[in-house]
Z-matrix of the N, CA and C atoms (Angstrom, degrees):
N
C 1 1.447
C 2 1.516 1 109.23
N 3 1.313 2 116.27 1 136.68
C 4 1.450 3 119.78 2 174.89
C 5 1.516 4 106.69 3 -74.87
N 6 1.320 5 116.14 4 114.60
C 7 1.454 6 120.41 5 -177.22
C 8 1.516 7 108.05 6 -85.83
N 9 1.325 8 116.33 7 124.60
C 10 1.464 9 119.94 8 -178.85
C 11 1.513 10 109.79 9 -101.90
N 12 1.273 11 115.10 10 150.48
C 13 1.458 12 122.24 11 176.26
C 14 1.517 13 107.00 12 -109.16
N 15 1.311 14 115.55 13 84.29
C 16 1.451 15 121.45 14 -171.07
C 17 1.519 16 114.02 15 -51.62
N 18 1.299 17 117.31 16 -61.92
C 19 1.460 18 117.65 17 -173.75
C 20 1.510 19 112.79 18 -73.54
N 21 1.312 20 117.29 19 -35.41
C 22 1.467 21 118.15 20 176.84
C 23 1.516 22 108.65 21 -61.59
N 24 1.300 23 115.81 22 -43.57
C 25 1.458 24 119.92 23 176.89
C 26 1.514 25 111.35 24 -66.17
N 27 1.325 26 116.55 25 -38.46
C 28 1.470 27 120.08 26 178.89
C 29 1.512 28 110.56 27 -61.30
N 30 1.312 29 115.00 28 -42.01
C 31 1.458 30 117.84 29 -178.08
C 32 1.526 31 110.76 30 -70.51
N 33 1.319 32 116.96 31 -38.72
C 34 1.460 33 119.60 32 175.82
C 35 1.512 34 109.41 33 -63.52
N 36 1.325 35 115.73 34 -46.63
C 37 1.456 36 120.23 35 179.79
C 38 1.520 37 110.81 36 -62.33
N 39 1.345 38 116.49 37 -44.44
C 40 1.464 39 119.66 38 179.40
C 41 1.522 40 110.47 39 -62.14
N 42 1.315 41 116.07 40 -42.14
C 43 1.463 42 118.87 41 179.46
C 44 1.519 43 110.56 42 -62.59
N 45 1.334 44 116.73 43 -40.08
C 46 1.458 45 119.44 44 -179.78
C 47 1.521 46 111.97 45 -70.64
N 48 1.334 47 117.07 46 -41.36
C 49 1.459 48 119.02 47 -177.57
C 50 1.515 49 112.05 48 -77.85
N 51 1.315 50 117.01 49 -22.32
C 52 1.456 51 119.61 50 179.69
C 53 1.522 52 112.20 51 -96.31
N 54 1.331 53 117.00 52 -2.53
C 55 1.462 54 120.38 53 -178.85
C 56 1.520 55 109.58 54 -68.53
N 57 1.326 56 117.13 55 137.25
C 58 1.461 57 119.37 56 178.81
C 59 1.527 58 110.41 57 -68.63
N 60 1.318 59 115.15 58 148.57
C 61 1.453 60 119.64 59 175.63
C 62 1.520 61 107.26 60 -85.01
N 63 1.320 62 116.04 61 122.90
C 64 1.456 63 120.82 62 -178.91
C 65 1.514 64 108.96 63 -132.42
N 66 1.317 65 116.67 64 154.51
C 67 1.460 66 118.31 65 176.12
C 68 1.523 67 109.81 66 -57.27
N 69 1.337 68 116.16 67 149.72
C 70 1.456 69 120.57 68 -175.65
C 71 1.517 70 113.01 69 -61.04
N 72 1.313 71 118.18 70 -19.86
C 73 1.463 72 120.76 71 -179.75
C 74 1.523 73 111.73 72 -73.37
N 75 1.324 74 116.28 73 -20.56
C 76 1.470 75 119.98 74 -179.77
C 77 1.515 76 109.68 75 -100.12
N 78 1.314 77 116.14 76 151.56
C 79 1.468 78 120.69 77 178.14
C 80 1.520 79 109.14 78 -70.81
N 81 1.318 80 115.05 79 140.07
C 82 1.460 81 120.06 80 176.64
C 83 1.522 82 108.10 81 -95.50
N 84 1.317 83 115.07 82 126.70
C 85 1.459 84 120.21 83 178.96
C 86 1.517 85 108.46 84 -118.99
N 87 1.313 86 116.82 85 126.99
C 88 1.455 87 121.08 86 -178.65
C 89 1.520 88 109.99 87 -68.49
N 90 1.311 89 114.52 88 143.00
C 91 1.452 90 120.99 89 176.96
C 92 1.517 91 108.06 90 -91.86
N 93 1.308 92 116.66 91 132.06
C 94 1.464 93 120.82 92 179.02
C 95 1.531 94 109.01 93 -65.89
N 96 1.322 95 116.68 94 148.26
C 97 1.466 96 119.10 95 178.47
C 98 1.526 97 110.66 96 -65.76
N 99 1.334 98 115.57 97 148.16
C 100 1.462 99 119.53 98 177.56
C 101 1.531 100 109.47 99 -87.99
N 102 1.325 101 116.27 100 171.79
C 103 1.465 102 120.46 101 -176.45
C 104 1.531 103 113.33 102 -57.77
N 105 1.351 104 120.54 103 -43.42
C 106 1.466 105 118.53 104 178.01
C 107 1.533 106 112.84 105 -61.01
N 108 1.331 107 117.43 106 -35.18
C 109 1.460 108 120.52 107 177.65
C 110 1.527 109 110.14 108 -70.90
N 111 1.318 110 116.83 109 -40.72
C 112 1.463 111 120.96 110 177.34
C 113 1.531 112 110.14 111 -61.01
N 114 1.322 113 116.75 112 -41.60
C 115 1.474 114 120.39 113 178.09
C 116 1.520 115 111.10 114 -61.44
N 117 1.324 116 117.24 115 -41.46
C 118 1.472 117 120.73 116 179.77
C 119 1.520 118 111.23 117 -67.06
N 120 1.317 119 117.17 118 -42.12
C 121 1.467 120 121.10 119 178.81
C 122 1.523 121 110.17 120 -64.43
N 123 1.323 122 116.52 121 -43.67
C 124 1.463 123 122.81 122 178.96
C 125 1.532 124 110.40 123 -58.75
N 126 1.336 125 116.45 124 -46.08
C 127 1.456 126 120.82 125 -179.66
C 128 1.521 127 111.15 126 -65.90
N 129 1.320 128 116.50 127 -45.06
C 130 1.464 129 120.15 128 -179.56
C 131 1.524 130 110.82 129 -62.47
N 132 1.318 131 116.91 130 -43.25
C 133 1.467 132 120.06 131 -178.45
C 134 1.525 133 111.12 132 -61.26
N 135 1.327 134 117.18 133 -42.98
C 136 1.468 135 119.83 134 177.88
C 137 1.519 136 111.17 135 -66.97
N 138 1.324 137 117.19 136 -43.06
C 139 1.459 138 121.45 137 179.54
C 140 1.517 139 110.70 138 -60.49
N 141 1.312 140 116.32 139 -44.50
C 142 1.460 141 119.97 140 -177.93
C 143 1.518 142 111.54 141 -64.50
N 144 1.341 143 118.20 142 -37.51
C 145 1.460 144 117.99 143 178.70
C 146 1.523 145 110.81 144 -73.66
N 147 1.308 146 118.11 145 -30.19
C 148 1.466 147 120.93 146 173.72
C 149 1.532 148 108.68 147 -61.40
N 150 1.323 149 116.37 148 -43.03
C 151 1.465 150 120.37 149 -177.93
C 152 1.529 151 112.05 150 -68.66
N 153 1.333 152 118.26 151 -46.29
C 154 1.467 153 119.38 152 -179.57
C 155 1.525 154 110.58 153 -66.76
N 156 1.321 155 116.46 154 -39.46
C 157 1.468 156 119.66 155 179.75
C 158 1.524 157 110.90 156 -70.87
N 159 1.319 158 117.17 157 -30.66
C 160 1.467 159 120.64 158 175.72
C 161 1.523 160 111.47 159 -60.20
N 162 1.323 161 116.14 160 -37.82
C 163 1.461 162 120.08 161 176.17
C 164 1.529 163 109.42 162 -64.34
N 165 1.340 164 116.04 163 -43.57
C 166 1.468 165 120.15 164 -177.70
C 167 1.524 166 112.32 165 -66.69
N 168 1.314 167 117.80 166 -30.37
C 169 1.463 168 120.88 167 176.39
C 170 1.532 169 109.03 168 -58.73
N 171 1.325 170 116.05 169 -38.42
C 172 1.462 171 120.98 170 -177.59
C 173 1.530 172 112.87 171 -87.18
N 174 1.347 173 117.41 172 -36.65
C 175 1.463 174 120.28 173 -169.95
C 176 1.516 175 115.40 174 -104.85
N 177 1.329 176 117.98 175 -10.26
C 178 1.461 177 119.47 176 -179.17
C 179 1.515 178 110.16 177 -55.07
N 180 1.332 179 116.77 178 136.09
C 181 1.470 180 119.20 179 -176.10
C 182 1.522 181 112.75 180 -85.44
N 183 1.342 182 116.30 181 -9.72
C 184 1.468 183 119.20 182 176.94
C 185 1.520 184 109.85 183 -125.55
N 186 1.308 185 114.67 184 155.14
C 187 1.467 186 120.09 185 177.24
C 188 1.527 187 110.01 186 -60.88
N 189 1.330 188 117.56 187 -37.23
C 190 1.467 189 120.56 188 -179.08
C 191 1.534 190 111.30 189 -61.37
N 192 1.320 191 117.31 190 -42.79
C 193 1.471 192 120.63 191 179.18
C 194 1.526 193 109.77 192 -67.51
N 195 1.319 194 117.30 193 -44.65
C 196 1.471 195 120.57 194 179.85
C 197 1.524 196 110.87 195 -63.31
N 198 1.329 197 117.85 196 -40.97
C 199 1.464 198 121.30 197 178.93
C 200 1.532 199 111.61 198 -66.16
N 201 1.321 200 116.46 199 -42.27
C 202 1.459 201 120.04 200 177.42
C 203 1.525 202 110.17 201 -61.46
N 204 1.315 203 116.41 202 -46.13
C 205 1.460 204 120.73 203 179.85
C 206 1.528 205 111.06 204 -61.31
N 207 1.314 206 117.37 205 -40.80
C 208 1.466 207 120.66 206 178.80
C 209 1.530 208 110.49 207 -63.41
N 210 1.326 209 116.76 208 -39.76
C 211 1.465 210 120.10 209 177.12
C 212 1.528 211 109.94 210 -64.01
N 213 1.331 212 117.34 211 -42.69
C 214 1.463 213 120.37 212 179.67
C 215 1.524 214 110.60 213 -62.28
N 216 1.328 215 117.22 214 -41.74
C 217 1.471 216 120.28 215 177.95
C 218 1.527 217 109.59 216 -59.59
N 219 1.320 218 117.36 217 -50.64
C 220 1.473 219 120.71 218 -179.07
C 221 1.531 220 111.30 219 -59.30
N 222 1.323 221 115.80 220 -48.15
C 223 1.469 222 119.43 221 -176.73
C 224 1.526 223 111.80 222 -64.59
N 225 1.330 224 116.94 223 -43.98
C 226 1.467 225 119.42 224 -178.50
C 227 1.522 226 111.70 225 -71.80
N 228 1.331 227 117.83 226 -31.38
C 229 1.472 228 119.20 227 173.80
C 230 1.521 229 109.82 228 -63.38
N 231 1.320 230 117.00 229 -42.02
C 232 1.461 231 121.33 230 179.02
C 233 1.526 232 111.53 231 -63.88
N 234 1.330 233 116.51 232 -46.88
C 235 1.466 234 120.57 233 -178.97
C 236 1.530 235 110.12 234 -66.36
N 237 1.328 236 116.86 235 -42.05
C 238 1.467 237 119.42 236 178.08
C 239 1.519 238 110.27 237 -60.51
N 240 1.332 239 117.17 238 -42.11
C 241 1.466 240 119.79 239 179.74
C 242 1.530 241 111.21 240 -65.09
N 243 1.330 242 116.93 241 -39.07
C 244 1.464 243 119.49 242 176.00
C 245 1.530 244 110.76 243 -59.76
N 246 1.324 245 115.83 244 -42.40
C 247 1.462 246 120.51 245 177.60
C 248 1.518 247 111.56 246 -64.20
N 249 1.316 248 117.18 247 -43.50
C 250 1.465 249 121.14 248 179.68
C 251 1.522 250 111.36 249 -66.28
N 252 1.332 251 116.86 250 -38.97
C 253 1.465 252 119.90 251 176.66
C 254 1.527 253 110.46 252 -63.03
N 255 1.314 254 116.79 253 -41.45
C 256 1.461 255 120.63 254 179.36
C 257 1.529 256 110.96 255 -66.36
N 258 1.307 257 116.99 256 -41.61
C 259 1.466 258 121.22 257 177.82
C 260 1.525 259 109.74 258 -58.57
N 261 1.328 260 116.44 259 -44.18
C 262 1.463 261 121.26 260 179.72
C 263 1.525 262 110.01 261 -64.54
N 264 1.324 263 117.03 262 -45.61
C 265 1.466 264 121.80 263 -179.77
C 266 1.527 265 111.16 264 -59.85
N 267 1.322 266 115.77 265 -41.90
C 268 1.465 267 120.31 266 -177.28
C 269 1.524 268 113.10 267 -82.38
N 270 1.332 269 116.74 268 -12.72
C 271 1.456 270 120.04 269 -178.14
C 272 1.526 271 112.55 270 69.68
N 273 1.331 272 115.98 271 32.36
C 274 1.466 273 121.83 272 -178.87
C 275 1.529 274 108.71 273 -92.29
N 276 1.318 275 116.23 274 141.94
C 277 1.460 276 121.20 275 173.12
C 278 1.527 277 107.27 276 -104.07
N 279 1.345 278 117.34 277 107.31
C 280 1.465 279 119.30 278 179.39
C 281 1.533 280 110.40 279 -58.46
N 282 1.308 281 115.85 280 134.32
C 283 1.458 282 121.06 281 -178.58
C 284 1.526 283 109.81 282 -129.09
N 285 1.343 284 116.30 283 101.84
C 286 1.464 285 118.87 284 178.85
C 287 1.524 286 110.19 285 -62.23
N 288 1.318 287 116.50 286 154.15
C 289 1.461 288 118.96 287 175.59
C 290 1.533 289 109.22 288 -58.06
N 291 1.301 290 117.08 289 146.72
C 292 1.466 291 120.75 290 176.41
C 293 1.526 292 108.21 291 -61.12
N 294 1.320 293 116.72 292 146.11
C 295 1.468 294 121.30 293 -179.21
C 296 1.523 295 110.93 294 49.96
N 297 1.307 296 116.22 295 54.78
C 298 1.463 297 123.63 296 -176.02
C 299 1.530 298 108.93 297 -65.72
N 300 1.315 299 116.33 298 86.74
C 301 1.465 300 123.47 299 -174.69
C 302 1.522 301 112.35 300 -59.95
N 303 1.311 302 117.21 301 -24.46
C 304 1.459 303 118.83 302 -177.84
C 305 1.515 304 113.11 303 -68.16
N 306 1.321 305 116.85 304 -20.14
C 307 1.459 306 119.03 305 174.03
C 308 1.533 307 109.32 306 -61.98
N 309 1.322 308 116.50 307 -38.77
C 310 1.463 309 121.18 308 176.85
C 311 1.522 310 110.52 309 -65.91
N 312 1.328 311 117.28 310 -41.81
C 313 1.467 312 120.91 311 177.43
C 314 1.523 313 110.77 312 -60.90
N 315 1.320 314 116.12 313 -41.23
C 316 1.467 315 119.79 314 179.06
C 317 1.527 316 110.35 315 -64.57
N 318 1.324 317 116.62 316 -42.72
C 319 1.464 318 119.63 317 178.33
C 320 1.524 319 110.27 318 -58.65
N 321 1.327 320 117.31 319 -40.87
C 322 1.467 321 120.91 320 178.95
C 323 1.529 322 110.98 321 -65.22
N 324 1.334 323 117.03 322 -41.85
C 325 1.465 324 120.34 323 177.82
C 326 1.529 325 109.93 324 -61.39
N 327 1.319 326 116.68 325 -41.13
C 328 1.466 327 120.21 326 179.07
C 329 1.526 328 110.58 327 -63.83
N 330 1.335 329 117.24 328 -42.32
C 331 1.469 330 120.39 329 178.59
C 332 1.525 331 110.20 330 -62.49
N 333 1.324 332 116.37 331 -43.66
C 334 1.460 333 120.20 332 -179.83
C 335 1.523 334 110.31 333 -61.30
N 336 1.323 335 116.75 334 -48.21
C 337 1.464 336 119.79 335 -179.01
C 338 1.524 337 111.40 336 -65.75
N 339 1.323 338 117.11 337 -40.39
C 340 1.467 339 119.70 338 178.77
C 341 1.519 340 112.04 339 -66.55
N 342 1.342 341 117.59 340 -25.74
C 343 1.457 342 121.46 341 -177.53
C 344 1.517 343 114.74 342 -96.26
N 345 1.326 344 117.34 343 6.79
C 346 1.464 345 121.89 344 -177.18
C 347 1.528 346 108.93 345 -119.65
N 348 1.331 347 116.23 346 146.98
C 349 1.465 348 120.33 347 -179.08
C 350 1.518 349 111.33 348 -136.61
N 351 1.325 350 115.03 349 166.35
C 352 1.458 351 122.08 350 173.28
C 353 1.520 352 113.33 351 64.15
N 354 1.321 353 114.63 352 -145.53
C 355 1.465 354 120.37 353 -177.69
C 356 1.526 355 111.60 354 -64.57
N 357 1.330 356 116.99 355 -31.82
C 358 1.469 357 120.09 356 177.10
C 359 1.527 358 109.82 357 -63.56
N 360 1.328 359 116.72 358 -38.19
C 361 1.464 360 120.03 359 175.87
C 362 1.520 361 109.92 360 -63.18
N 363 1.329 362 116.75 361 -49.24
C 364 1.465 363 120.36 362 -178.66
C 365 1.523 364 110.64 363 -54.77
N 366 1.326 365 116.42 364 -47.08
C 367 1.466 366 120.61 365 -179.41
C 368 1.537 367 110.40 366 -63.22
N 369 1.319 368 117.33 367 -46.63
C 370 1.469 369 120.97 368 -179.63
C 371 1.528 370 110.64 369 -60.68
N 372 1.319 371 115.90 370 -44.62
C 373 1.464 372 120.16 371 -179.96
C 374 1.528 373 110.76 372 -63.40
N 375 1.325 374 117.29 373 -49.12
C 376 1.469 375 120.40 374 -177.56
C 377 1.530 376 111.41 375 -65.24
N 378 1.318 377 117.60 376 -40.50
C 379 1.473 378 119.77 377 176.31
C 380 1.527 379 110.11 378 -61.03
N 381 1.318 380 115.68 379 -42.90
C 382 1.468 381 120.62 380 177.85
C 383 1.526 382 110.34 381 -60.06
N 384 1.311 383 117.26 382 -45.76
C 385 1.459 384 121.16 383 -176.87
C 386 1.530 385 112.31 384 -65.50
N 387 1.314 386 116.92 385 -40.26
C 388 1.469 387 119.64 386 177.79
C 389 1.525 388 109.16 387 -62.29
N 390 1.306 389 116.32 388 -49.91
C 391 1.466 390 121.32 389 -178.63
C 392 1.528 391 110.87 390 -63.23
N 393 1.313 392 116.29 391 -45.29
C 394 1.455 393 122.07 392 -178.81
C 395 1.530 394 111.06 393 -59.44
N 396 1.327 395 116.56 394 -49.33
C 397 1.458 396 118.82 395 -177.35
C 398 1.529 397 112.19 396 -69.33
N 399 1.316 398 117.34 397 -34.33
C 400 1.464 399 119.72 398 174.97
C 401 1.528 400 109.53 399 -62.28
N 402 1.315 401 116.57 400 -42.89
C 403 1.465 402 120.79 401 178.74
C 404 1.526 403 111.27 402 -62.31
N 405 1.332 404 116.59 403 -40.19
C 406 1.467 405 120.56 404 178.33
C 407 1.527 406 110.10 405 -62.34
N 408 1.314 407 115.72 406 -47.69
C 409 1.473 408 120.45 407 179.90
C 410 1.527 409 110.04 408 -59.69
N 411 1.324 410 116.81 409 -48.14
C 412 1.468 411 120.49 410 -179.93
C 413 1.523 412 111.80 411 -61.76
N 414 1.326 413 116.92 412 -41.07
C 415 1.463 414 120.44 413 -179.57
C 416 1.524 415 111.49 414 -67.95
N 417 1.332 416 116.40 415 -42.40
C 418 1.466 417 118.81 416 179.48
C 419 1.520 418 109.70 417 -61.91
N 420 1.330 419 116.02 418 -50.57
C 421 1.463 420 119.41 419 -176.57
C 422 1.524 421 112.66 420 -69.93
N 423 1.325 422 117.07 421 -41.01
C 424 1.456 423 119.99 422 -171.67
C 425 1.507 424 116.22 423 -90.09
N 426 1.335 425 117.62 424 -27.70
C 427 1.463 426 119.52 425 -173.74
C 428 1.519 427 113.54 426 -128.98
N 429 1.327 428 117.04 427 -54.04
C 430 1.462 429 119.58 428 -173.55
C 431 1.523 430 112.24 429 -64.39
N 432 1.315 431 116.56 430 -53.91
C 433 1.461 432 120.56 431 -177.38
C 434 1.534 433 112.19 432 -58.93
N 435 1.333 434 118.97 433 -49.27
C 436 1.459 435 118.87 434 179.55
C 437 1.545 436 113.55 435 -62.63
N 438 1.336 437 117.27 436 -27.85
C 439 1.464 438 120.02 437 -177.55
C 440 1.527 439 113.08 438 -88.44
N 441 1.320 440 117.66 439 -16.45
C 442 1.463 441 121.13 440 -175.63
C 443 1.523 442 110.84 441 -69.65
N 444 1.328 443 114.60 442 129.37
C 445 1.466 444 120.98 443 -179.90
C 446 1.533 445 112.33 444 -94.58
N 447 1.330 446 117.33 445 -38.78
C 448 1.459 447 121.25 446 -176.21
C 449 1.525 448 110.52 447 -76.81
N 450 1.322 449 116.56 448 128.87
C 451 1.469 450 121.61 449 -176.98
C 452 1.527 451 112.05 450 -63.36
N 453 1.329 452 118.55 451 -38.27
C 454 1.469 453 120.51 452 -179.31
C 455 1.526 454 111.26 453 -69.30
N 456 1.316 455 117.46 454 -37.86
C 457 1.459 456 120.97 455 176.74
C 458 1.532 457 109.84 456 -66.63
N 459 1.312 458 115.73 457 -39.73
C 460 1.473 459 120.13 458 177.66
C 461 1.529 460 109.83 459 -63.84
N 462 1.330 461 117.15 460 -43.32
C 463 1.468 462 121.70 461 179.07
C 464 1.532 463 111.55 462 -60.86
N 465 1.334 464 116.92 463 -39.75
C 466 1.462 465 120.17 464 178.91
C 467 1.527 466 110.42 465 -62.72
N 468 1.322 467 117.22 466 -43.20
C 469 1.460 468 120.59 467 179.25
C 470 1.531 469 111.00 468 -62.93
N 471 1.319 470 116.76 469 -42.91
C 472 1.470 471 120.98 470 179.34
C 473 1.529 472 109.76 471 -64.19
N 474 1.322 473 116.42 472 -39.86
C 475 1.459 474 121.80 473 -178.28
C 476 1.532 475 112.20 474 -65.18
N 477 1.343 476 117.70 475 -39.28
C 478 1.465 477 119.71 476 -174.93
C 479 1.534 478 113.71 477 -90.33
N 480 1.314 479 118.25 478 -14.35
C 481 1.476 480 120.65 479 -177.92
C 482 1.536 481 112.87 480 -54.07
N 483 1.344 482 119.49 481 -44.04
C 484 1.476 483 118.62 482 179.24
C 485 1.538 484 113.09 483 -61.87
N 486 1.316 485 117.49 484 -31.49
C 487 1.464 486 120.06 485 178.35
C 488 1.529 487 110.40 486 -67.40
N 489 1.327 488 117.20 487 -38.27
C 490 1.462 489 120.24 488 177.44
C 491 1.532 490 109.78 489 -63.53
N 492 1.332 491 116.46 490 -39.70
C 493 1.469 492 120.03 491 177.87
C 494 1.523 493 110.50 492 -65.11
N 495 1.325 494 117.13 493 -41.80
C 496 1.471 495 120.92 494 178.77
C 497 1.528 496 110.58 495 -63.34
N 498 1.332 497 117.02 496 -39.69
C 499 1.465 498 120.62 497 177.97
C 500 1.529 499 110.46 498 -63.26
N 501 1.319 500 116.51 499 -45.66
C 502 1.464 501 120.35 500 -179.32
C 503 1.525 502 110.67 501 -59.49
N 504 1.313 503 115.94 502 -45.46
C 505 1.467 504 120.34 503 -178.93
C 506 1.530 505 111.69 504 -66.22
N 507 1.318 506 117.18 505 -39.28
C 508 1.464 507 120.52 506 179.24
C 509 1.531 508 110.77 507 -64.54
N 510 1.331 509 116.73 508 -43.50
C 511 1.460 510 120.00 509 177.86
C 512 1.527 511 110.76 510 -65.52
N 513 1.330 512 116.86 511 -38.97
C 514 1.469 513 120.10 512 179.76
C 515 1.524 514 111.14 513 -65.40
N 516 1.346 515 117.30 514 -39.69
C 517 1.472 516 120.59 515 177.99
C 518 1.527 517 111.03 516 -60.27
N 519 1.342 518 116.79 517 -45.00
C 520 1.468 519 119.18 518 178.86
C 521 1.523 520 110.73 519 -65.59
N 522 1.310 521 116.50 520 -41.42
C 523 1.464 522 120.68 521 178.72
C 524 1.525 523 110.53 522 -61.63
N 525 1.319 524 116.37 523 -45.94
C 526 1.471 525 120.43 524 178.42
C 527 1.521 526 111.52 525 -60.34
N 528 1.315 527 116.88 526 -35.30
C 529 1.454 528 121.48 527 179.40
C 530 1.518 529 113.96 528 -69.72
N 531 1.330 530 116.91 529 -16.32
C 532 1.467 531 120.87 530 179.06
C 533 1.520 532 111.53 531 -77.61
N 534 1.326 533 117.48 532 -19.83
C 535 1.458 534 119.83 533 -175.91
C 536 1.515 535 110.18 534 71.61
N 537 1.308 536 117.21 535 -162.24
C 538 1.476 537 120.57 536 -177.06
C 539 1.459 538 110.41 537 -102.88
């Protein structure tokens, strides 16, 4: 399975699409995403993991994979709702980056997971989850958090970061237990 790094890619893509156009003689500096863009990326990332984990709840070949996926669905639904509640409270309109290429990456991940079964599915799903959560952690720490202007949005990211780390470690433990 082609493992995608959703948020790392989102941040790279956002930086590229939000970068000002300057003559080639001048250095190009990427513009950090604004809070409405961060809110959209945050929502999409949670939604996408709910969707991939939803497949694993049904298709996981072991109880451990299905249970992990069910936990990820519950946790990401909760975090997504917290983000949506905050967006509503702040009156922010989430604005995804233009030409949000990661939507295409997510569609490909869904096709791969839908087209895989048994132990191969478990491995593909767990590899995806490890990579996905690492990308989320890296994006929060390296790009989203430093660019966030609103204190409540920043607090939400700080609050949920440990859960993303716990998810990554849990998926890695199951993956390691599969052997090669």
